[in-house]
C-alpha positions, 0 to 999 in steps of 0.5 A, a space after each residue: 898390276 901394282 906390286 907394292 915393296 917396302 923399301 926400308 924393311 930388311 937388314 940391308 935395306 934400302 940398297 938391296 930392296 932398290 937394287 932388287 926392285 931394278 932387277 924385277 923391273 927388267 923382267 916384268 911386262 910393262 903393264 905391271 908397275 912396282 910401287 916403292 914405299 919409303 923415303 923418296 929422297 933416298 930412293 931417287 938418289 939410289 936409283 939415280 946412282 944406279 942409272 935407273 930412271 925414277 919414272 920407272 916406278 911409283 914412289 910413295 914417300 914415307 918418313 918413318 921406319 919400323 926396325 927389325 928389333 921393334 915390338 911388332 904391335 907397338 911399332 905398327 900402331 905407333 908408326 903410321 907413316 912407316 913404310 910397312 903401315 903405309 904399304 898395308 893401308 894401300 893394300 887395304 884400299 885396293 891401291 896395290 894388288 900385292 905387297 912384299 917386305 923383308 922387314 919386321 916379321 912380327 909387324 908384317 904378321 900384325 899388318 896381315 891379321 889386323 889391317 888385311 884380316 884373316 880369311 873367314 874361317 881361318 883360325 891362324 894364318 901361316 907361312 911356308 917354305 919350299 924344299 927341293 926334292 932329290 928327284 927334281 920336284 918340290 915339297 911345301 913345308 908348313 908352318 915355318 915359325 908363325 905358329 909355334 904352338 898350335 892346336 890340332 884344328 889349326 894344323 888341319 888348316 895348314 893341310 888345306 892352305 898347303 894343298 891349295 898353295 901346291 896346287 895352284 902355285 906350284 902346279 902339283 895336281 892332288 898334292 899328297 900331305 904328310 904329317 912330320 912325326 917321329 915315326 909312321 904309326 898312327 899312334 907316334 908322336 906327342 899329343 898334338 901330332 896324335 890328334 892332328 893326325 885323327 883330323 887329317 886321316 878322316 878329311 876329304 878336303 886333301 890327300 892325306 897319306 899319313 906320317 912322315 919322318 925327318 929323313 923323308 923330307 927330301 924324298 918323293 914321299 909327299 908334296 905337303 908337309 904339316 908341322 907346328 911352327 916351332 918344328 917347322 922353323 928348326 927344320 928350315 934353319 937347319 936346311 939353310 945351315 946345311 946349304 951354307 956348310 955344303 957351299 963353304 966345303 965346296 960340295 956344290 951341284 945343281 941340286 944343292 943350289 936349289 936350297 939357296 933361299 934366293 930362288 924363291 925370295 919369300 913366302 906367302 902369308 897364307 890365309 889372309 884376304 890379300 897377297 902379301 910376301 914376307 922376305 928373309 931379313 937378309 935378302 939380297 937384290 936377287 931375293 927381292 926381285 924373286 919375291 916380287 915376281 912370286 907375289 905377282 904369280 900369287 896374285 895372278 893364280 887368285 890363290 886368296 879367292 880359291 882359299 875362300 871358296 874352299 873354305 865355303 865348300 867345306 865349312 865343316 873344317 871349322 868345327 875341328 
């Protein structure tokens, strides 16, 4: 397979992205090929400095870069020789099987929605985070920022997407879905939470177990945690801050280390017609490597096709 990487995307690109690609190359089978998309001279010079043969990769030259702070729609539409735009063009033309970037999040979402398109039936794609449970398992939290103000029917689809992702990528059979709320009772929470609960509780598409509270996030109460993107982003950044605080204070063990974002490397954009991974802007080489390996897994388990099949099987979810 061919895995595309936006070399110019990220706060520490192109150094960290190229170093991450080298790490991934050392772990991928010979049948896989990493496609480096960006300034060819910069890429080749860096590879040579690292004593890595540029022939180990496919290199696609681009002359423009979409900056981290640029307006997503404007930049994506105007910079058509940027590494991000070219990467999506290649993905759309089936010249890539998967595409990863730690660049401008908004532009990555624009490319996903308007270049690759959402899966028929999906109202809004979303992003997720993996939280380590104290018992050694994991839970999937979604959305984590893509949809800060969703409607209840969008939350319903988060449950479908999260369940399929947890099952197919993380190997959790019959994932338990919980709705993040301020209490366990059905009538608790704001109007969004209350209406979302009504949709979720009547569904046969996933295993809904009811509301969960913030103190349950790291317990083995459920496997998929559904929330709006505003709440999910606050939770995710609080977890990241907690990890850094504990590391700074020297409170480190094997469990605490699992909160390191580098372990997963990136999050898939769920609900679009291809495999696209979004990395953290501050991604280290290790994070870039794991993002590339995760994108390979996403493609191999055919998650996109399984989401398409699920939506065809349950067309009534589009009516919520």
